C-alpha positions, 0 to 999 in steps of 0.5 A: 500500500505504501509503495502504491501511495509513493508511486502515485505521489511521484507520478502526480509530482512529475505530471505537475512539473511537465504539464505547464511546459506542454501547454505553452501560452498561445501567441495570438499575434503570431496566429493572426499574422499566419492567417493574414499570410494566408490572405484572410480578412484583416479586420484591424485594417477594415476597422481603421478604414471604417473609422477614417470614413466616419461610417457613423456620422450622426444619429438623429433622434426624432421625436414622435408626435402620436397625436399627428400619427393618430390623426393620419390614421383617422384620415385613412378611415381607421377605427376611432377608439377614442370616439368608441370609448366615449360612446360606450361610456355614454351608454353606461356600458358597464353599469354594475357588476353583481357579485353573487355569493355561491350557495354550495349547500344549494348546489349540493342539493341540486346535484343530489336531486340529479342522482349524484353520489351522496358523499356526505351520506357515505361518509356518515355510514362509514363513521357509523361503522366505527371505521375510525375506532377500528383503525387501530384494530385494522379497517378493511378498506377493500370491504368499505370500497366494495360496499361503496361501489354497491351503492353506485359510488364512482369506481376510481380503480376502474377509471384509473385503468381506463385512463391508463389504457387510453395512455397506452394506446396514445 
């Protein structure tokens, strides 16, 4: 084990000593000159020429007159949104928004009238069976599930299988 550690240390020291000499610094000026010798584009020269030509003399900042542009558009038979807005305000288009409270109890009763599953009743029946007390002794959830399915409750296992089959086909 010591021999291995010593050999590994010696190898590491040798590679650290040799590595900097193998990766000499790149001389970009030399590479640029070699490219120029190969008739490459001389970007330095192009830059100087463009600067001498004053390629960008002056950028003029022009203020925009939006009222003038709006009037030009209206002269071209564009829609006059200002006029439409005033007309709608004159018509009292937005008179009031009535915020109605939702009566969930009423919605629940309407759903029950449509033969929906009465989850409150199912819950109460399960509580009456002392499901919570039996939890310590062990509740047979499969039995409770079967009893709920006998009462026309939604079979979530079947729905899950159907959805998985649909995903497998897609």
